[in-house]
C-alpha positions in Angstrom: 85.7 85.3 130.9 84.7 86.7 127.7 87.4 85.8 125.3 88.3 88.9 122.2 90.6 88.5 119.5 92.2 91.1 118.0 95.5 91.5 115.7 98.3 91.3 117.3 99.2 95.7 117.0 96.3 96.0 119.3 97.7 94.7 122.7 99.4 96.7 125.1 102.8 96.5 125.8 103.1 93.8 128.7 99.5 92.0 127.4 99.3 88.7 127.0 97.4 86.3 124.3 96.7 83.5 122.0 97.9 83.6 119.0 94.8 81.7 116.8 95.7 82.7 113.5 99.2 84.1 111.3 97.5 84.8 107.6 98.7 86.1 104.6 102.6 87.0 105.4 105.9 85.6 103.9 106.1 81.5 103.7 109.8 82.5 104.8 108.9 84.5 107.3 106.1 82.2 108.5 108.8 79.7 108.3 111.6 81.6 110.4 109.2 82.4 113.3 107.8 79.0 113.8 111.7 78.1 113.8 111.3 80.8 116.7 108.3 78.6 118.2 105.6 81.1 117.1 102.8 79.5 115.9 98.7 78.8 116.4 98.4 78.3 120.7 101.0 79.5 121.6 101.1 82.5 124.7 103.2 85.3 123.3 103.6 88.4 124.7 104.1 92.2 123.5 107.1 94.1 125.3 107.2 97.1 123.8 106.3 99.2 120.4 109.6 101.0 118.6 108.9 105.4 117.9 108.1 106.7 114.5 106.2 103.2 113.8 109.3 101.4 114.2 109.0 97.2 114.9 107.1 95.6 118.1 109.0 93.6 120.4 107.7 90.0 121.0 108.9 87.9 123.7 107.5 83.8 123.3 108.6 81.2 125.8 111.3 83.2 126.7 112.6 84.4 124.1 112.6 88.3 122.6 112.8 89.0 119.0 111.4 91.9 117.2 109.0 92.1 114.1 107.9 94.9 111.7 104.1 96.2 112.3 103.7 95.1 109.5 104.0 90.9 110.2 102.7 92.0 113.8 99.3 93.3 112.1 98.7 89.2 110.0 98.7 88.1 114.0 96.0 87.3 115.3 95.3 86.7 118.8 92.7 85.9 121.8 92.5 87.7 124.7 90.5 86.6 127.8 
């Protein structure tokens, strides 16, 4: 099975991917995400996208949280 790499924003709601890299993000936000268990190698699920370019809702390690689309676009995931 081939593994492709894309931005977290390109996933469809309900899809999962393994985080490959988090680049160009504010260090404070990156630290906050790490506190929630979001770092390279972790499986993350896109739960939904807010209307009118609103935030995206994610699930990681059983926790739900939302981040801006700008930050979500900087998270690259591997999708199989």
